Backbone as JSON, one array per atom type, in Angstrom:
{
  "sequence": "MHAYFRIILIFIMAFVPFVNSSAEDEIAPQKASYYAFDEAFTINFLNQSKQQVRYLQIKVTLMAHQQEAIDNASANLPMLQDALRTLFSEQGFNDVNSVEGRRTLQSTALSTINTILKNELASDPVEAVYFTSFILQ",
  "N": [[130.28, 86.7, 6.08], [128.24, 84.89, 6.45], [128.14, 84.78, 9.25], [127.22, 87.32, 9.78], [124.52, 87.21, 8.89], [123.62, 85.37, 10.74], [123.78, 86.81, 13.14], [121.92, 88.84, 12.66], [119.62, 87.27, 12.41], [119.47, 86.2, 15.02], [119.06, 88.56, 16.44], [116.54, 89.34, 15.41], [114.96, 87.16, 16.21], [115.11, 87.48, 18.94], [113.75, 89.84, 19.32], [111.11, 89.49, 18.37], [109.36, 87.99, 20.23], [108.78, 90.01, 22.13], [107.32, 91.89, 20.74], [105.02, 90.41, 20.05], [103.98, 89.78, 22.6], [103.26, 92.28, 23.66], [101.24, 93.03, 21.9], [99.36, 91.06, 22.45], [98.72, 91.74, 25.07], [97.29, 94.11, 24.72], [95.01, 93.2, 23.42], [93.9, 91.37, 25.13], [91.04, 90.51, 26.98], [89.34, 92.31, 29.61], [89.07, 91.2, 32.96], [86.11, 89.9, 34.45], [84.13, 91.68, 36.81], [82.35, 91.46, 39.86], [79.36, 92.17, 41.72], [77.65, 91.44, 44.54], [74.46, 91.7, 45.88], [73.89, 92.25, 49.28], [71.63, 91.43, 50.76], [68.89, 89.19, 50.26], [66.11, 89.54, 48.05], [62.84, 89.43, 49.11], [59.66, 88.54, 48.25], [56.17, 88.73, 48.68], [53.54, 86.97, 47.37], [50.83, 87.09, 47.96], [48.54, 88.68, 47.26], [48.58, 88.41, 44.46], [48.14, 85.74, 44.06], [45.6, 84.63, 44.46], [45.0, 84.79, 47.2], [46.51, 82.72, 48.26], [49.28, 81.73, 50.17], [52.3, 82.64, 48.99], [55.73, 82.88, 48.15], [58.58, 84.62, 46.88], [62.01, 84.5, 46.71], [64.94, 86.1, 45.95], [68.36, 86.2, 45.26], [70.68, 88.51, 44.12], [73.26, 89.17, 41.79], [75.56, 91.3, 40.2], [77.34, 91.73, 37.09], [80.16, 93.02, 35.39], [82.59, 94.12, 32.99], [83.92, 96.42, 33.29], [85.26, 97.97, 35.98], [84.37, 100.37, 36.98], [81.62, 100.43, 36.48], [80.65, 98.57, 38.33], [81.46, 99.82, 40.69], [79.89, 102.13, 40.55], [77.34, 101.0, 40.68], [77.4, 99.97, 43.26], [77.66, 102.36, 44.7], [75.19, 103.47, 44.26], [73.4, 101.85, 45.52], [70.98, 101.89, 47.26], [69.03, 103.02, 45.54], [69.02, 101.18, 43.42], [68.23, 98.85, 44.78], [65.62, 99.56, 45.56], [64.39, 99.89, 43.05], [64.61, 97.29, 42.0], [63.2, 95.84, 43.93], [60.64, 96.89, 43.55], [60.21, 96.1, 40.88], [60.29, 93.27, 41.16], [58.12, 92.91, 42.85], [56.0, 93.55, 41.23], [55.64, 91.35, 39.68], [53.79, 88.41, 38.81], [52.95, 85.3, 40.4], [52.68, 83.17, 38.56], [54.05, 84.26, 36.43], [56.77, 84.08, 36.99], [57.2, 81.45, 37.38], [58.23, 79.78, 35.5], [61.04, 78.76, 33.46], [61.47, 80.42, 31.26], [60.07, 82.67, 32.14], [61.68, 83.45, 34.28], [64.03, 84.11, 32.93], [63.12, 86.28, 31.44], [62.51, 88.05, 33.52], [65.08, 88.4, 34.54], [66.34, 89.69, 32.38], [64.79, 92.03, 32.28], [65.44, 93.09, 34.78], [68.16, 93.67, 34.38], [67.95, 95.64, 32.4], [66.55, 97.6, 33.85], [68.41, 98.27, 35.88], [70.57, 99.25, 34.32], [69.35, 101.46, 33.11], [68.91, 103.15, 35.3], [71.6, 103.58, 36.16], [72.65, 104.81, 33.9], [71.09, 107.15, 33.72], [71.72, 108.41, 36.13], [74.54, 108.57, 36.27], [75.72, 108.42, 33.78], [77.07, 106.07, 33.3], [79.25, 103.27, 32.53], [77.74, 100.31, 31.29], [76.22, 97.73, 33.29], [76.77, 94.38, 32.62], [75.53, 91.95, 33.01], [72.97, 90.33, 34.92], [72.72, 88.17, 37.53], [70.83, 85.64, 39.01], [71.56, 84.36, 41.84], [70.38, 82.86, 43.7], [67.19, 81.51, 43.69], [64.27, 81.19, 44.93], [61.16, 79.85, 44.95], [58.1, 79.6, 46.4]],
  "CA": [[128.96, 87.07, 5.65], [127.33, 83.95, 7.09], [128.04, 85.21, 10.64], [126.41, 88.53, 9.77], [123.13, 86.77, 8.83], [123.31, 84.73, 12.0], [123.59, 87.86, 14.14], [120.64, 89.48, 12.35], [118.58, 86.3, 12.75], [119.37, 86.15, 16.48], [118.44, 89.82, 16.85], [115.12, 89.29, 15.05], [114.32, 86.16, 17.07], [115.03, 88.02, 20.3], [112.82, 90.96, 19.34], [109.76, 89.05, 18.01], [108.48, 87.7, 21.37], [108.34, 91.23, 22.8], [106.28, 92.5, 19.91], [103.81, 89.61, 20.18], [103.4, 89.86, 23.94], [102.59, 93.57, 23.85], [100.01, 93.0, 21.12], [98.42, 90.21, 23.18], [98.27, 92.48, 26.25], [96.29, 95.08, 24.31], [93.82, 92.5, 22.98], [93.35, 90.55, 26.22], [89.85, 91.11, 27.59], [89.4, 92.55, 31.03], [88.37, 90.2, 33.78], [84.8, 90.31, 34.95], [83.98, 92.07, 38.21], [81.01, 91.11, 40.34], [78.84, 92.8, 42.94], [76.51, 90.69, 45.05], [73.64, 92.39, 46.86], [74.03, 91.56, 50.56], [70.38, 90.82, 51.2], [67.99, 88.65, 49.25], [64.81, 90.19, 47.9], [61.76, 88.51, 49.44], [58.4, 89.1, 47.78], [54.99, 87.98, 49.05], [52.58, 86.96, 46.27], [49.5, 86.84, 48.52], [47.51, 89.35, 46.45], [48.61, 87.92, 43.08], [47.95, 84.28, 43.99], [44.26, 84.29, 44.97], [45.12, 84.7, 48.66], [47.36, 81.62, 48.71], [50.56, 82.26, 50.6], [53.39, 82.29, 48.06], [56.87, 83.77, 48.31], [59.72, 84.57, 45.97], [63.22, 85.04, 47.3], [65.97, 86.17, 44.92], [69.66, 86.83, 45.54], [71.09, 89.13, 42.87], [74.66, 89.54, 41.6], [75.79, 92.02, 38.95], [78.63, 91.49, 36.46], [80.62, 93.96, 34.37], [84.02, 94.06, 32.74], [84.46, 97.71, 33.71], [85.12, 98.1, 37.43], [83.61, 101.6, 37.26], [80.19, 100.09, 36.51], [80.4, 97.91, 39.62], [81.59, 100.86, 41.73], [78.71, 102.99, 40.46], [76.2, 100.24, 41.18], [77.55, 99.92, 44.71], [77.41, 103.7, 45.23], [73.75, 103.77, 44.1], [72.72, 100.65, 45.99], [69.58, 102.06, 47.71], [68.17, 103.25, 44.38], [68.9, 99.92, 42.7], [67.42, 97.94, 45.59], [64.23, 99.98, 45.47], [63.89, 99.6, 41.7], [64.47, 95.84, 41.86], [62.1, 95.4, 44.8], [59.41, 97.27, 42.85], [60.1, 95.21, 39.72], [59.96, 91.91, 41.61], [56.78, 92.94, 43.43], [55.03, 93.66, 40.13], [55.52, 90.06, 38.99], [52.82, 87.44, 39.31], [53.54, 83.99, 40.69], [52.76, 82.39, 37.32], [55.02, 84.89, 35.54], [58.15, 83.67, 37.32], [57.17, 80.02, 37.7], [58.84, 79.03, 34.4], [62.41, 79.16, 33.11], [61.35, 81.58, 30.38], [59.68, 83.8, 32.98], [62.86, 83.88, 35.04], [64.93, 84.79, 31.99], [62.52, 87.58, 31.14], [62.71, 88.87, 34.71], [66.51, 88.7, 34.58], [66.57, 90.68, 31.34], [64.15, 93.27, 32.72], [66.24, 93.61, 35.89], [69.36, 94.26, 33.79], [67.54, 96.88, 31.75], [66.2, 98.54, 34.93], [69.66, 98.71, 36.51], [71.33, 100.08, 33.39], [68.64, 102.73, 32.94], [69.21, 103.97, 36.48], [73.01, 103.98, 36.15], [72.86, 105.75, 32.8], [70.46, 108.42, 34.08], [72.38, 109.03, 37.28], [75.99, 108.76, 36.17], [76.23, 108.15, 32.42], [78.04, 105.03, 33.62], [79.35, 102.07, 31.7], [76.64, 99.44, 31.7], [76.37, 96.41, 33.89], [76.59, 93.5, 31.48], [74.67, 90.79, 33.31], [72.38, 90.17, 36.24], [72.59, 86.75, 37.83], [70.05, 85.26, 40.18], [72.39, 83.32, 42.45], [69.43, 82.04, 44.42], [65.83, 81.81, 43.21], [63.41, 80.27, 45.66], [59.76, 80.13, 44.72], [57.38, 78.71, 47.31]],
  "C": [[127.91, 86.18, 6.34], [127.12, 84.33, 8.57], [127.17, 86.46, 10.76], [124.92, 88.17, 9.75], [122.69, 86.11, 10.13], [123.03, 85.75, 13.1], [122.25, 88.55, 13.91], [119.49, 88.54, 12.73], [118.39, 86.21, 14.26], [118.7, 87.4, 17.01], [116.94, 89.81, 16.58], [114.38, 88.32, 15.95], [114.16, 86.67, 18.5], [113.98, 89.11, 20.4], [111.37, 90.53, 19.12], [108.89, 88.72, 19.22], [107.97, 88.95, 22.08], [107.23, 91.92, 22.02], [104.98, 91.74, 20.07], [103.17, 89.75, 21.56], [102.72, 91.19, 24.18], [101.29, 93.63, 23.06], [98.95, 92.16, 21.83], [97.88, 90.93, 24.4], [97.18, 93.47, 25.89], [94.97, 94.41, 23.96], [93.15, 91.73, 24.11], [92.15, 91.24, 26.86], [90.05, 91.32, 29.09], [88.63, 91.47, 31.76], [87.05, 90.78, 34.28], [84.89, 90.67, 36.43], [82.54, 91.81, 38.61], [80.66, 91.93, 41.57], [77.6, 92.03, 43.35], [75.77, 91.54, 46.07], [73.69, 91.57, 48.16], [72.77, 90.79, 50.95], [69.59, 90.28, 50.02], [66.72, 89.49, 49.21], [63.74, 89.14, 48.19], [60.43, 89.19, 49.11], [57.27, 88.16, 48.17], [53.98, 88.1, 47.92], [51.15, 86.75, 46.75], [48.4, 87.45, 47.66], [47.45, 88.81, 45.02], [48.27, 86.44, 42.94], [46.64, 83.84, 44.63], [44.29, 83.96, 46.46], [45.82, 83.44, 49.15], [48.71, 82.22, 49.1], [51.65, 81.73, 49.68], [54.49, 83.34, 48.21], [57.87, 83.56, 47.18], [60.9, 85.2, 46.7], [64.33, 84.96, 46.25], [67.21, 86.83, 45.48], [70.2, 87.28, 44.18], [72.59, 89.46, 42.91], [74.79, 90.21, 40.23], [77.18, 91.69, 38.42], [78.9, 92.56, 35.42], [82.11, 93.77, 34.16], [84.71, 95.38, 33.08], [84.21, 97.87, 35.2], [84.31, 99.34, 37.8], [82.11, 101.32, 37.33], [79.81, 99.44, 37.84], [80.47, 98.93, 40.75], [80.37, 101.76, 41.74], [77.46, 102.28, 40.97], [76.24, 100.19, 42.71], [77.22, 101.28, 45.34], [75.93, 104.07, 45.17], [72.89, 102.6, 44.58], [71.28, 100.88, 46.45], [68.61, 102.25, 46.53], [67.95, 101.96, 43.59], [68.05, 98.92, 43.47], [65.95, 98.28, 45.49], [63.64, 99.63, 44.11], [63.68, 98.1, 41.5], [63.33, 95.31, 42.73], [60.76, 95.72, 44.15], [59.18, 96.35, 41.66], [59.65, 93.82, 40.15], [58.54, 91.85, 42.18], [55.69, 93.0, 42.37], [54.79, 92.33, 39.42], [54.41, 89.23, 39.62], [53.51, 86.1, 39.53], [53.7, 83.18, 39.41], [53.77, 82.96, 36.34], [56.43, 84.36, 35.77], [58.26, 82.18, 37.61], [57.8, 79.17, 36.59], [60.26, 79.54, 34.15], [62.37, 80.4, 32.23], [60.95, 82.83, 31.16], [60.84, 84.34, 33.79], [63.84, 84.61, 34.14], [64.41, 86.17, 31.63], [62.72, 88.54, 32.31], [64.17, 89.29, 34.83], [66.86, 89.8, 33.57], [65.98, 92.04, 31.73], [64.92, 93.9, 33.87], [67.51, 94.28, 35.37], [69.04, 95.6, 33.14], [67.23, 97.97, 32.79], [67.46, 99.12, 35.57], [70.43, 99.64, 35.59], [70.66, 101.42, 33.12], [68.94, 103.67, 34.1], [70.65, 104.47, 36.44], [73.29, 104.99, 35.04], [72.28, 107.11, 33.13], [71.2, 109.14, 35.18], [73.83, 109.42, 36.99], [76.55, 108.69, 34.76], [77.32, 107.08, 32.51], [78.11, 103.96, 32.54], [78.31, 101.09, 32.19], [77.1, 98.2, 32.46], [76.02, 95.44, 32.77], [75.67, 92.32, 31.75], [74.15, 90.89, 34.73], [72.2, 88.67, 36.43], [71.72, 86.59, 39.06], [70.79, 84.08, 40.8], [71.58, 82.42, 43.37], [68.06, 82.48, 43.98], [64.91, 80.79, 43.84], [61.98, 80.73, 45.49], [58.97, 79.12, 45.54], [55.91, 79.03, 47.31]]
}
C-alpha cells in the first residue's frame, strides 16, 4: 500500500511542472516591438520666435506589444510622417522648451498616430511614442 502512494506521488510530482509552465506561457506578456522613423523631423521656429533662428529636431520611435500595430505604422509611414511634421510645426518654441511641454507633445503625437491607424486600418494601437533625440536650438 505504501508503494502505491509513492507511485501516485511521483506521478503527481511529474505532472505538476507541466501544468504550471503552460499556465505561465499563457500569462506571459508579449515582448515590445519598436519602429524607429529613419529620418529626424527638423522644424524651423523662425516665425514663432520673433524672427530669431530656432530649430527643433526630433527622432521618433514607436512601441507596441502587438507586432501588427508596428507593421501597420510602417505601411502607413508617409501619412504618419506628414501628420507628425504638421503637429511639430504647429508648436511654438516656448511650448516645447520645458519637460512638461515635451511630455504634452509626446502624448499628442501618440494620439495623432493612433487616430490615423484606427481610421485607416482599425489597427491595434501603438502604445508609446519615444523621442529618442530631442534637440532644441
